[in-house]
N, C-alpha and C positions, 0 to 999 in steps of 0.2 A: 708899668711890669716893672719895677724894681719893687713897688710900692702892695703889690701882691705875691710876688715871691717873698716879702719879710711874713706878708700875712699866713700864709702858706707855710712858713718857715719855725712861726711863732704856735703852729698846730699839732708840730712835732710829738710823741708822743714819746717816742726814745732820745730822749737826749741824750750826747756821746761825754765820755771821757777822757782826758786825756789818754795815755797807757799811760802817762808817766807814773799816775795815780792809783795805777791797779796793781795791785798783789797777788801773787801767783802763789799757793800751798802747796804740799804734800799731801795734802788730806784733798785739798780740790782736784785734784788732780787721778783721785781713785773715785772718786766720788760721780765726776765728768765720763771718766769709761763704764765706771758701773749703771751710770744712767744710760749711754749711749749703747753698750748690750742688750738692755732693759726696753730701750724705743726699736733699736732693731727686733728682738723678736717680737714684741706687740705688734710693729706693724706688718712683722708676715707672716703673725696670726690672723692680721683683721687682710689681708692681699687674699689670704690662702680661703677665707670665710666668701669673700665678695668675689671671688674668681669658680667658686662651686656653689652648686645650688642648695638652699634652705629650703626645711618641709615646714609648709604653717598648717598644724590642723587646727579644725572645728571639728562642734559637736553639733547638729540643729539634726530639726525632727524630721521624717523620714514620713514624707509627705506621696510615696508610688505605688500606683494602685496597678493591680492587672498583669503585671509580673512573673517571669516564669526563674523558677529558682532551677543552678545548673549544679551536681554534685558531681564531683570526677572523688574516684574511688580507686585502688587498688591494695588486696589485702588478701594476703596467703594464707589459708588452712592448709597444715603439715599433717593433719591424719583426718581429713575431710575429703572423701572422693567428687568427683568432678559431674559426679552421672548423681549426686542423691542432694548435689546445691543448688539450692533456688534463690531469689531476690523478688521480694518486694514492697513497695511502695504502696501507702498511706495517705492521706491529710486529715484535720475535724471536717472536711468539706462534706465530704463521703466518698472522693474521688478514689477510684483503687487504682494501682499498677500490680496483678495480682502475675508470678513467676515470668518476669522481664527476659525480655529475651537480645530483642534488637537494640543496638552500644555495649554489646558485651561481651565478649574476650575469654575463655575460661585456658587453662592452660594445667592437661596435668602432669603432675611435677611427683619425684618418685621421692624413700624415701630421707633420701639426703641431696632432695633438693634441686634436683637434674631435672630438667620438662623432657614429659617422653610424646607429648601433642596437643596442640595449640589448635584450637578450632571458635569458632563464631556460635553460643550457644545457639541450641536450636536446628541445627545442620546438621546435614550427612549421618539422618534417621536408614538404616542399612534396607532395600527393597526386600519384597518378601517374595518368592521363588512360587508361581503358581497357589496361592492364597484359597481360603475358604471362601466363600462366596456364602452369601446371610443362610441361602435354601441349604446349603452343606455342602456343595456339589463343587467339581474345584471348577478354576477359569478355562475357556476353555476358545478359542476360534479368538473373535475384538468381542468379545462379551466386556461388560464394564465394572471393573471388582465396586462393589460398595459391600461393605464390613461391617458385622454389625454391633453396638453402642453396649449391650449386655442390657439392655432394661434403661438406660439414658436417655435414648434418642428424646429427640421433643416433639418428631416428626415421624411417619414412617417413612419419611423419604430422607431422611437425617443416616447421615455413612459415618462408620470410623474406619478410617483405612489403614490406621498405623494403632502403634500402642498409643504414642500419644496421644489424636483425638479422643480416643477412649477414655486416657485420664483426664483428659479436659471436661470431654461431654462428664466424667463424676463430678470432677470439682464443682463444675455449673451449675448439677443437682443438688451439691453437697455431700456427696456421698465418697466413702473412702472404700480404695481398693485396695480390700486384701489383702489376695494372691494372682498375683499376676500370670500363674500358669497358668490357668482357668481362662487365660484373656487368649485366642489365637492370635491375636497381634501383634501381643507380647511377648507370648512363648516361640511367634518364631522368629522376632525379632532377636530372641534371648537379653530379654529386659532381666531379670534377673542373675541369668551369666554375667552380662556385663558388670552388674553392679559387686560380682564375687572376683570379675576381672581387675578391679581397681581395689581391693583391697586390701589395704595399706599406704594405700598411694592417696595423695596429697591435691589439691587445688588451690593456683590462683586464679581469682578472679580481677576481671578492670574493666575499666567503661566510666560510662557516668550514666547519671539518670537527669531527668528536668521534672521536678514539682512546682504545682502551684507554688507561690514563697504566699505561706499560709504553712500555721505547726504543722508536723504530721512525724515521720517514723519511717524509717524503710528500715530491711533489716534482711541476712543473711541468715537460710535453715535450711534445714535436711527436708526432702518432700516436697508435693505441691499443694498449696494452700486454696478450702474451699471455707464458705462460709456454713454455718451451723449453725442452730440458734440463735444465729446472731451472735456468736462469736468464730470469728480468724484463728482458723485450728490447719496444723498440718497432716496428710496425707502419710504416716509412719511406718503406717503396717505394710504398707512393701517392700517397704524391704528388710522385715522379717529380723531384725539388729534390736537387743535389750537398750545399749546407749550409744551415744553418737560424741565423740572426741570435738568440741568446737576451739578450744587451742587454735590463738590465728595470729598473725601481726598485719598491722596495719601501715604499709607500705610507702599509701598518700591517700590523704583525704582531706578534701578542700570545697569548699564551695564559692565559687566563680571561676574567671581568671584570677591566674598571676600577676605581681604586680610589686614591684622593688616594695624591699620590707616586712615583708607580709611572713608570717610564723606562724603557722599550722602544727598545733599543740599535739597531734594524736599522729604526726609523720614519724614511723619507726618505732611504734611503739611495740609491746606483742608483750602477751597473756596465754599461760600454760596453764592446760586447766586441770584439778587435782581430781574429782571427784570424777562417780560415773558419765552423770552428766546435766548441764544444765545452763544454763541463760545468760547471757553477758550483753550487761545493757549503760551504753555512754549516754548522756543527757544533755545536748550540746543548747547552747545559746547564741545563735546568728548575727553578728551585728552586720547589716549592710555596710559600703565600703565605695566612698570614692575616692578613684587615682589620678589626680592631673598633673601630668608632667612638663618642663622647664618649655615644652612646645606646642602645650596646650592638648594634644591627645586624655583626651578622659578612658578607665578603664574599671566598670564596673562593676565591683567582688564584693568579697563577703569576709572577715575576720569572724570566727568565733571561740567560746572557750567552752571547756567539757568536767562536766564529772563522770566517774564512773561505779557501776556499782553488779557484783551479779552472787544470782540467786540458785537454791537449787531446783534441778527440774522432775521433776516425775517419767519418764515417758507414758501416754498413755493420758494423763490427766489436763485437758484442754487447758486450763489454764498454767498450765505450766508446757512452754513451748523453747526445747532448746533449739539455742541461736543464740547468734548477735545481733542487736535489735541499739539502729541509732533512733535516739527520741531528737528532735530539734523543733525549737522555737524562735519567732523573728526578736531581733528589739527595736523596739519603736524611734531606735536613737540613731543616727547616719553620722559615723563619722567619712568625712572630709581631707583628705594626702593633698593639697597644692604644694610642687613645687616651684620653684623662682629664684631672682637674681636680686639677690641687693644691690638697691640705683649705687648710682655712680657717688651721687652728692654725699648719702648716706655715709659711705668708703668715706671720701675726703670728709667727711666731719669728723667721723672715729679716728682718722688719721690724725689732724690736730689737738683733738680728745686726747689721745697721747701723748703727741710728741708734748702739749705745754703745759699736763697735769706732771709726765713727767723730769722735764727744765724746771719747775716750780716744787714740786714736793724732793727734789737735787740742791735745790737753790737755799731754804727754807733748812735739809739737812746741811748742807755746806756752812749755813748761816751758825749751826746752831753748835758745829762741830769748830769754825773759828772764833766764835766767844768766848767759849767753854777752853778752848785751847791759852786763849787770852788771858782770861779771870786767873787761873790756874795759875799761869807763869809772874801775873801781876803778884800773885797770895807769895808765890813760894819766891820774889825779890824781896815783897815787903818784911815774911817772915828773917828773911838771909841778913837784911838791914836791921830788925832791932836787935 
């Protein structure tokens, strides 16, 4: 047993020196105190990093197919009434969503930004009291009303029972509704009167769109849209206005769900129109993003970058439509954020590196100062002796 103990004693890499041979100095004490403080600060920093999750970022090729892109928006138009504002979405696959009304809420606001009324778009059209039948007579007894579409009927059985249905029939035909007062349904619902009543008002429109995950655009513009000679245009003649103020503020615009750390560059952006009419364009590059938290919960979302451009538009020219346009394109690269904790072994390794590194550097510094002082003292003594 004594032989084994002696062999272990010989393996000791830390031989002890008798305390009688130690020489303690003031500089050594200062260095020891400073190095202890440095060790403590570095240890505390490493401990905080260990206790909190770190986010690892990776770039991978986006191989997803057939997904839906959700666009959440909240935009305020301080000088554009809700009654004339519409939302359209279309993409390069040819799919179009014109005059979107579902999942969209409009708030009428006055010139001071106060809410006058909030309603879901497309709901609440006034009823017609004893409307005209197509043959010109009044509805009596239990007759079923079937209003005229004024030449926009596809078949003889088609009915347009409201101003909105007449406008929709015109839109499908690619026609513009030049004078709503000539349409019985529009006149009785007070279409032009409602526009006049909302003169000077603004509109806060918010909700979401679900579109194909391909390049496309969505826009906010006055009038009902339709196709004419293959060109996307809006019916502006019905409003009998010479110009449209598309000044706007983007309260929120996001492609997908929120995740920690996301920055949407258009949130809070506002723009004021100086010219009579124009088209404001945002060109957006959407980057698919996957966020995974510490518990393993995954959020499929997107980030985006944007550039802006404004060009003057002349009312009546088909190629110059007043409105706010968002053109988006998808990046082929997907960003993945993964939250994870630092392993305990990694933490322990870093702590040992901190202690050992600071101890070694302090020892080198102490040795340099000690021997330097000793050499200077020796030279001073030799100078006095000479």
